[in-house]
A tleap script that builds the chain and sets N, CA, C and O, in Angstrom:
source leaprc.protein.ff14SB
mol = sequence {
  NMET LEU LYS VAL ILE PHE THR ASP ASP ASN
  ILE GLU ALA GLU VAL GLU HIE GLY ALA ASN
  LEU ARG ASP VAL ALA MET LYS GLU GLY SER
  SER ILE PRO PHE GLY CYS GLU GLN GLY ILE
  CYS GLY THR CYS LEU VAL SER VAL PRO GLU
  GLY LEU ASP HIE LEU SER LYS LYS GLU GLU
  GLN GLU GLU GLU THR LEU GLU ALA MET GLY
  ALA GLU ASP ASN GLN ARG LEU ALA CYS GLN
  CYS HIE ALA GLU GLY ASP VAL THR ILE GLU
  GLY ALA CLEU
}
set mol.1.N position { 11.770 18.343 17.260 }
set mol.1.CA position { 12.354 16.842 16.116 }
set mol.1.C position { 11.225 16.005 16.752 }
set mol.1.O position { 10.784 15.907 17.897 }
set mol.2.N position { 10.867 15.322 15.315 }
set mol.2.CA position { 10.781 14.018 15.757 }
set mol.2.C position { 11.340 12.787 14.724 }
set mol.2.O position { 12.106 12.770 13.761 }
set mol.3.N position { 10.467 11.673 15.517 }
set mol.3.CA position { 11.635 10.413 15.068 }
set mol.3.C position { 11.350 9.621 13.988 }
set mol.3.O position { 10.190 9.216 14.061 }
set mol.4.N position { 11.700 9.387 13.402 }
set mol.4.CA position { 11.602 7.744 12.182 }
set mol.4.C position { 12.212 6.934 12.813 }
set mol.4.O position { 13.251 7.192 13.422 }
set mol.5.N position { 11.690 5.886 12.770 }
set mol.5.CA position { 12.160 4.656 12.901 }
set mol.5.C position { 12.259 3.305 11.824 }
set mol.5.O position { 11.297 2.541 11.741 }
set mol.6.N position { 13.561 3.072 10.975 }
set mol.6.CA position { 13.337 2.031 10.055 }
set mol.6.C position { 13.801 1.165 10.902 }
set mol.6.O position { 14.846 1.426 11.498 }
set mol.7.N position { 13.066 -0.133 11.144 }
set mol.7.CA position { 13.069 -1.379 12.042 }
set mol.7.C position { 14.098 -1.987 11.433 }
set mol.7.O position { 15.091 -2.268 12.103 }
set mol.8.N position { 14.026 -2.376 9.696 }
set mol.8.CA position { 14.817 -3.149 8.981 }
set mol.8.C position { 15.777 -2.812 9.213 }
set mol.8.O position { 16.381 -3.848 8.938 }
set mol.9.N position { 16.496 -2.165 9.519 }
set mol.9.CA position { 17.787 -1.007 9.433 }
set mol.9.C position { 17.928 -1.038 10.482 }
set mol.9.O position { 18.776 -1.927 10.556 }
set mol.10.N position { 17.763 -0.764 11.358 }
set mol.10.CA position { 17.657 -0.543 12.996 }
set mol.10.C position { 18.320 0.980 13.227 }
set mol.10.O position { 19.213 1.131 14.061 }
set mol.11.N position { 17.751 2.235 12.322 }
set mol.11.CA position { 18.207 3.286 12.031 }
set mol.11.C position { 16.867 3.775 12.977 }
set mol.11.O position { 15.719 3.333 12.954 }
set mol.12.N position { 17.465 4.868 13.824 }
set mol.12.CA position { 16.334 5.789 14.073 }
set mol.12.C position { 17.571 6.997 13.842 }
set mol.12.O position { 18.797 7.073 13.754 }
set mol.13.N position { 16.184 7.989 13.804 }
set mol.13.CA position { 16.689 9.603 12.815 }
set mol.13.C position { 15.416 10.446 13.493 }
set mol.13.O position { 14.204 10.326 13.669 }
set mol.14.N position { 16.222 11.135 13.687 }
set mol.14.CA position { 15.561 12.642 14.098 }
set mol.14.C position { 15.531 13.511 13.268 }
set mol.14.O position { 16.570 13.778 12.665 }
set mol.15.N position { 14.310 14.223 12.986 }
set mol.15.CA position { 14.020 15.173 11.629 }
set mol.15.C position { 12.985 16.052 11.805 }
set mol.15.O position { 12.429 15.898 12.892 }
set mol.16.N position { 12.361 17.250 10.854 }
set mol.16.CA position { 11.752 18.116 11.004 }
set mol.16.C position { 10.342 17.627 11.108 }
set mol.16.O position { 9.785 16.564 10.834 }
set mol.17.N position { 9.927 18.886 11.646 }
set mol.17.CA position { 8.653 18.007 10.872 }
set mol.17.C position { 8.215 18.558 9.491 }
set mol.17.O position { 8.750 19.567 9.032 }
set mol.18.N position { 7.028 17.745 8.690 }
set mol.18.CA position { 7.407 17.498 6.872 }
set mol.18.C position { 8.297 16.975 6.476 }
set mol.18.O position { 8.321 17.158 5.259 }
set mol.19.N position { 9.652 15.995 7.006 }
set mol.19.CA position { 10.107 15.894 6.509 }
set mol.19.C position { 10.011 14.575 5.816 }
set mol.19.O position { 9.627 13.593 6.452 }
set mol.20.N position { 10.368 14.475 4.417 }
set mol.20.CA position { 9.797 13.648 2.951 }
set mol.20.C position { 10.767 11.956 3.900 }
set mol.20.O position { 11.865 11.860 4.448 }
set mol.21.N position { 9.676 10.979 3.667 }
set mol.21.CA position { 10.399 9.754 3.907 }
set mol.21.C position { 11.838 9.437 2.766 }
set mol.21.O position { 13.015 9.084 2.838 }
set mol.22.N position { 11.323 9.635 2.247 }
set mol.22.CA position { 12.263 9.499 1.388 }
set mol.22.C position { 13.579 10.037 1.412 }
set mol.22.O position { 14.489 9.219 1.549 }
set mol.23.N position { 13.866 11.216 1.309 }
set mol.23.CA position { 14.836 11.917 1.675 }
set mol.23.C position { 15.227 11.151 2.948 }
set mol.23.O position { 16.350 10.657 3.043 }
set mol.24.N position { 14.180 11.029 4.071 }
set mol.24.CA position { 14.899 10.421 5.611 }
set mol.24.C position { 15.871 9.383 4.612 }
set mol.24.O position { 16.999 9.585 4.162 }
set mol.25.N position { 15.152 8.446 4.493 }
set mol.25.CA position { 15.554 6.670 4.387 }
set mol.25.C position { 16.730 7.331 3.306 }
set mol.25.O position { 17.864 6.962 3.611 }
set mol.26.N position { 16.678 8.166 2.196 }
set mol.26.CA position { 18.299 7.879 1.582 }
set mol.26.C position { 19.423 8.125 2.138 }
set mol.26.O position { 20.409 7.389 2.163 }
set mol.27.N position { 19.235 9.684 2.823 }
set mol.27.CA position { 19.743 10.374 4.076 }
set mol.27.C position { 20.412 9.390 4.781 }
set mol.27.O position { 21.578 9.026 4.620 }
set mol.28.N position { 19.513 8.943 5.654 }
set mol.28.CA position { 19.950 7.644 6.723 }
set mol.28.C position { 20.383 5.767 6.121 }
set mol.28.O position { 20.326 4.843 6.933 }
set mol.29.N position { 20.806 5.516 4.541 }
set mol.29.CA position { 21.342 4.719 4.325 }
set mol.29.C position { 20.280 3.845 4.927 }
set mol.29.O position { 20.783 2.922 5.567 }
set mol.30.N position { 18.931 3.849 4.921 }
set mol.30.CA position { 17.742 3.116 4.803 }
set mol.30.C position { 17.771 2.091 3.563 }
set mol.30.O position { 18.355 2.471 2.548 }
set mol.31.N position { 17.172 0.800 3.580 }
set mol.31.CA position { 17.370 -0.099 2.409 }
set mol.31.C position { 15.941 -0.207 1.298 }
set mol.31.O position { 15.605 -0.881 0.324 }
set mol.32.N position { 15.329 1.023 2.223 }
set mol.32.CA position { 14.008 0.806 1.189 }
set mol.32.C position { 14.742 1.029 -0.233 }
set mol.32.O position { 15.734 1.748 -0.352 }
set mol.33.N position { 14.172 0.370 -1.229 }
set mol.33.CA position { 14.235 0.698 -2.527 }
set mol.33.C position { 13.434 1.870 -3.059 }
set mol.33.O position { 12.414 2.150 -2.430 }
set mol.34.N position { 13.705 2.511 -4.000 }
set mol.34.CA position { 13.103 3.735 -4.872 }
set mol.34.C position { 13.345 3.764 -6.276 }
set mol.34.O position { 14.450 3.854 -6.809 }
set mol.35.N position { 11.904 3.657 -7.008 }
set mol.35.CA position { 11.989 3.853 -8.203 }
set mol.35.C position { 11.575 5.155 -8.576 }
set mol.35.O position { 12.056 6.287 -8.525 }
set mol.36.N position { 10.459 4.592 -8.992 }
set mol.36.CA position { 10.046 6.376 -9.739 }
set mol.36.C position { 9.877 7.381 -8.978 }
set mol.36.O position { 9.648 8.289 -9.777 }
set mol.37.N position { 9.835 7.873 -7.802 }
set mol.37.CA position { 9.633 8.913 -6.732 }
set mol.37.C position { 8.447 9.700 -7.033 }
set mol.37.O position { 8.461 10.857 -6.612 }
set mol.38.N position { 7.286 9.254 -7.764 }
set mol.38.CA position { 6.477 9.935 -7.917 }
set mol.38.C position { 4.851 9.060 -7.663 }
set mol.38.O position { 3.725 9.045 -8.162 }
set mol.39.N position { 5.562 8.453 -6.641 }
set mol.39.CA position { 3.958 7.417 -6.304 }
set mol.39.C position { 3.285 6.281 -7.499 }
set mol.39.O position { 2.150 5.814 -7.595 }
set mol.40.N position { 4.237 6.127 -8.140 }
set mol.40.CA position { 3.383 5.586 -9.459 }
set mol.40.C position { 3.870 4.150 -9.448 }
set mol.40.O position { 2.972 3.309 -9.492 }
set mol.41.N position { 5.404 3.605 -9.388 }
set mol.41.CA position { 5.916 2.659 -9.468 }
set mol.41.C position { 5.257 1.547 -8.317 }
set mol.41.O position { 4.844 0.455 -8.707 }
set mol.42.N position { 5.221 1.812 -7.338 }
set mol.42.CA position { 4.885 1.076 -5.882 }
set mol.42.C position { 6.405 0.242 -5.162 }
set mol.42.O position { 6.511 -0.572 -4.245 }
set mol.43.N position { 7.481 0.925 -6.111 }
set mol.43.CA position { 8.743 -0.240 -5.126 }
set mol.43.C position { 9.133 0.716 -3.246 }
set mol.43.O position { 9.955 0.478 -2.360 }
set mol.44.N position { 8.383 1.445 -3.357 }
set mol.44.CA position { 8.988 1.811 -2.000 }
set mol.44.C position { 7.385 1.631 -0.965 }
set mol.44.O position { 7.008 2.281 0.010 }
set mol.45.N position { 6.830 0.626 -1.602 }
set mol.45.CA position { 5.875 0.389 -0.004 }
set mol.45.C position { 6.101 -0.365 1.027 }
set mol.45.O position { 6.244 -1.587 1.064 }
set mol.46.N position { 6.131 0.488 1.955 }
set mol.46.CA position { 6.337 -0.044 3.221 }
set mol.46.C position { 5.156 0.341 4.000 }
set mol.46.O position { 4.320 1.227 3.829 }
set mol.47.N position { 5.367 -0.909 5.254 }
set mol.47.CA position { 4.240 -0.800 6.488 }
set mol.47.C position { 4.815 -0.045 7.688 }
set mol.47.O position { 5.987 0.163 8.002 }
set mol.48.N position { 3.751 0.279 8.228 }
set mol.48.CA position { 3.758 1.330 9.018 }
set mol.48.C position { 2.929 0.821 10.626 }
set mol.48.O position { 1.800 1.175 10.963 }
set mol.49.N position { 3.710 0.067 11.290 }
set mol.49.CA position { 3.423 -0.370 12.727 }
set mol.49.C position { 2.738 0.338 13.813 }
set mol.49.O position { 1.729 0.032 14.448 }
set mol.50.N position { 3.632 1.504 13.893 }
set mol.50.CA position { 3.159 3.034 14.538 }
set mol.50.C position { 3.628 3.879 14.327 }
set mol.50.O position { 4.818 4.162 14.188 }
set mol.51.N position { 2.433 4.607 14.250 }
set mol.51.CA position { 2.073 6.400 13.797 }
set mol.51.C position { 1.643 6.709 12.690 }
set mol.51.O position { 2.066 7.721 12.130 }
set mol.52.N position { 0.612 5.826 12.069 }
set mol.52.CA position { 0.004 5.850 10.833 }
set mol.52.C position { 0.152 7.147 10.318 }
set mol.52.O position { 0.739 7.760 9.426 }
set mol.53.N position { -1.096 7.404 11.819 }
set mol.53.CA position { -1.833 8.668 11.415 }
set mol.53.C position { -0.894 10.005 11.592 }
set mol.53.O position { -1.457 11.078 11.807 }
set mol.54.N position { 0.346 9.950 11.513 }
set mol.54.CA position { 1.392 10.750 12.090 }
set mol.54.C position { 2.364 10.889 10.564 }
set mol.54.O position { 3.341 11.634 10.487 }
set mol.55.N position { 2.043 10.322 9.819 }
set mol.55.CA position { 2.222 10.519 7.763 }
set mol.55.C position { 0.692 11.884 7.544 }
set mol.55.O position { -0.429 12.233 7.912 }
set mol.56.N position { 1.809 12.139 6.693 }
set mol.56.CA position { 0.649 13.273 5.625 }
set mol.56.C position { -0.121 12.386 4.837 }
set mol.56.O position { 0.184 11.279 4.393 }
set mol.57.N position { -1.995 13.559 4.648 }
set mol.57.CA position { -2.664 12.769 3.780 }
set mol.57.C position { -2.319 12.044 2.363 }
set mol.57.O position { -1.673 12.617 1.486 }
set mol.58.N position { -2.762 10.880 2.252 }
set mol.58.CA position { -2.638 10.185 1.056 }
set mol.58.C position { -3.482 11.394 -0.097 }
set mol.58.O position { -4.546 12.013 -0.087 }
set mol.59.N position { -2.148 11.253 -1.136 }
set mol.59.CA position { -2.732 12.428 -2.400 }
set mol.59.C position { -3.187 11.335 -3.494 }
set mol.59.O position { -2.866 10.147 -3.526 }
set mol.60.N position { -4.057 12.079 -4.425 }
set mol.60.CA position { -4.542 11.200 -5.388 }
set mol.60.C position { -3.718 10.233 -5.878 }
set mol.60.O position { -4.350 9.179 -5.962 }
set mol.61.N position { -2.630 10.124 -6.225 }
set mol.61.CA position { -2.156 9.444 -7.218 }
set mol.61.C position { -1.093 8.330 -5.906 }
set mol.61.O position { -0.584 7.336 -6.423 }
set mol.62.N position { -0.923 8.454 -4.950 }
set mol.62.CA position { -0.494 7.336 -3.810 }
set mol.62.C position { -1.738 6.560 -3.805 }
set mol.62.O position { -1.570 5.358 -3.600 }
set mol.63.N position { -2.976 6.962 -3.984 }
set mol.63.CA position { -4.246 6.570 -3.275 }
set mol.63.C position { -4.351 4.912 -4.252 }
set mol.63.O position { -4.418 3.730 -3.916 }
set mol.64.N position { -4.316 5.704 -5.666 }
set mol.64.CA position { -4.373 4.760 -6.966 }
set mol.64.C position { -3.818 3.897 -6.923 }
set mol.64.O position { -4.411 2.821 -6.982 }
set mol.65.N position { -2.178 3.948 -6.777 }
set mol.65.CA position { -1.424 3.345 -6.665 }
set mol.65.C position { -1.654 1.907 -5.541 }
set mol.65.O position { -1.930 0.736 -5.799 }
set mol.66.N position { -1.461 2.441 -4.559 }
set mol.66.CA position { -1.848 1.751 -3.405 }
set mol.66.C position { -3.023 0.886 -3.437 }
set mol.66.O position { -2.962 -0.202 -2.864 }
set mol.67.N position { -4.387 1.347 -4.216 }
set mol.67.CA position { -5.413 0.667 -4.567 }
set mol.67.C position { -5.400 -0.903 -5.396 }
set mol.67.O position { -5.979 -1.955 -5.127 }
set mol.68.N position { -4.370 -0.481 -6.625 }
set mol.68.CA position { -4.075 -0.851 -7.627 }
set mol.68.C position { -3.257 -2.214 -7.013 }
set mol.68.O position { -3.453 -3.380 -7.357 }
set mol.69.N position { -2.343 -1.753 -6.067 }
set mol.69.CA position { -1.397 -2.991 -5.838 }
set mol.69.C position { -1.996 -4.156 -4.361 }
set mol.69.O position { -1.286 -4.998 -3.812 }
set mol.70.N position { -3.312 -3.874 -4.056 }
set mol.70.CA position { -3.993 -3.524 -2.813 }
set mol.70.C position { -3.339 -4.217 -2.051 }
set mol.70.O position { -3.111 -5.412 -1.860 }
set mol.71.N position { -2.913 -2.669 -1.400 }
set mol.71.CA position { -1.774 -2.860 -0.221 }
set mol.71.C position { -2.844 -2.523 0.964 }
set mol.71.O position { -3.871 -1.861 0.816 }
set mol.72.N position { -2.339 -3.178 2.282 }
set mol.72.CA position { -2.956 -3.345 3.176 }
set mol.72.C position { -3.390 -1.369 3.770 }
set mol.72.O position { -3.169 -0.320 3.166 }
set mol.73.N position { -3.873 -1.546 4.779 }
set mol.73.CA position { -4.694 -0.622 5.434 }
set mol.73.C position { -3.492 0.689 6.024 }
set mol.73.O position { -3.653 1.909 5.986 }
set mol.74.N position { -2.154 -0.192 6.613 }
set mol.74.CA position { -1.287 0.120 7.188 }
set mol.74.C position { -0.096 0.393 5.978 }
set mol.74.O position { 1.091 0.262 6.276 }
set mol.75.N position { -0.418 0.693 4.910 }
set mol.75.CA position { 1.139 0.839 4.224 }
set mol.75.C position { 1.293 1.881 3.029 }
set mol.75.O position { 0.477 1.917 2.108 }
set mol.76.N position { 2.045 2.456 3.083 }
set mol.76.CA position { 2.131 4.019 2.525 }
set mol.76.C position { 2.973 3.598 1.278 }
set mol.76.O position { 3.138 2.433 0.917 }
set mol.77.N position { 3.518 4.790 0.629 }
set mol.77.CA position { 4.839 4.456 -0.461 }
set mol.77.C position { 5.648 5.793 0.340 }
set mol.77.O position { 5.139 6.905 0.481 }
set mol.78.N position { 6.633 5.507 0.681 }
set mol.78.CA position { 7.653 6.031 1.291 }
set mol.78.C position { 7.878 7.634 0.311 }
set mol.78.O position { 7.927 8.797 0.712 }
set mol.79.N position { 7.925 7.365 -0.338 }
set mol.79.CA position { 8.436 8.470 -1.041 }
set mol.79.C position { 7.012 9.428 -1.383 }
set mol.79.O position { 7.360 10.124 -2.336 }
set mol.80.N position { 6.142 9.638 -1.172 }
set mol.80.CA position { 4.999 9.990 -1.302 }
set mol.80.C position { 4.223 10.963 0.708 }
set mol.80.O position { 3.249 11.663 0.985 }
set mol.81.N position { 5.535 10.313 1.601 }
set mol.81.CA position { 4.926 10.659 2.777 }
set mol.81.C position { 5.890 11.922 3.291 }
set mol.81.O position { 6.925 12.168 2.671 }
set mol.82.N position { 5.503 12.701 4.442 }
set mol.82.CA position { 5.862 13.198 5.169 }
set mol.82.C position { 5.505 13.261 6.861 }
set mol.82.O position { 4.376 13.504 7.287 }
set mol.83.N position { 6.657 13.003 7.695 }
set mol.83.CA position { 6.709 13.188 8.827 }
set mol.83.C position { 6.103 13.871 9.418 }
set mol.83.O position { 6.620 14.987 9.461 }
set mol.84.N position { 4.492 13.733 10.361 }
set mol.84.CA position { 3.905 14.547 10.967 }
set mol.84.C position { 4.099 14.537 12.835 }
set mol.84.O position { 3.799 15.376 13.684 }
set mol.85.N position { 4.495 13.688 12.892 }
set mol.85.CA position { 5.274 13.247 14.349 }
set mol.85.C position { 5.564 11.406 14.196 }
set mol.85.O position { 5.472 10.744 13.163 }
set mol.86.N position { 5.840 11.038 15.245 }
set mol.86.CA position { 7.177 10.111 15.485 }
set mol.86.C position { 6.315 8.612 14.612 }
set mol.86.O position { 5.112 8.358 14.676 }
set mol.87.N position { 6.988 8.112 14.128 }
set mol.87.CA position { 6.822 7.046 13.040 }
set mol.87.C position { 7.680 5.727 13.018 }
set mol.87.O position { 8.903 5.844 12.945 }
set mol.88.N position { 7.291 4.881 13.060 }
set mol.88.CA position { 8.240 3.368 13.192 }
set mol.88.C position { 7.372 2.890 11.178 }
set mol.88.O position { 6.192 2.784 10.842 }
set mol.89.N position { 8.869 2.717 10.245 }
set mol.89.CA position { 8.621 2.168 9.058 }
set mol.89.C position { 9.503 0.713 9.084 }
set mol.89.O position { 10.611 0.455 9.553 }
set mol.90.N position { 8.585 -0.047 8.426 }
set mol.90.CA position { 8.994 -1.897 7.983 }
set mol.90.C position { 8.704 -1.710 6.819 }
set mol.90.O position { 7.763 -1.061 6.362 }
set mol.91.N position { 10.195 -2.758 5.844 }
set mol.91.CA position { 9.877 -2.820 4.486 }
set mol.91.C position { 8.910 -3.762 4.308 }
set mol.91.O position { 8.802 -4.737 5.051 }
set mol.92.N position { 7.866 -3.442 2.941 }
set mol.92.CA position { 7.154 -4.188 3.023 }
set mol.92.C position { 7.228 -5.281 1.437 }
set mol.92.O position { 6.260 -5.960 1.096 }
set mol.93.N position { 8.210 -5.256 0.849 }
set mol.93.CA position { 8.371 -5.831 -0.268 }
set mol.93.C position { 9.176 -7.355 0.545 }
set mol.93.O position { 9.553 -8.299 -0.149 }
savepdb mol mol.pdb
quit
């Protein structure tokens, strides 16, 4: 089991390898907002202070949205990420 920590909500969840962060956030009651859930709107932009390399690779749509938003290197769209190791998430908006 992997650990996903949502610091803004003081939530620590144990998840299976490959768990989608959107699904984990919704199940655990995180305050991360979601809009389109397809990596287009940028509503679920989060910062990843620990474990950035433990998230799935960025797909083309996420890369385009992050670039258009001027996101920092440690920011991802929660709806597009899958946990591949322990990770800590903070709200970015």
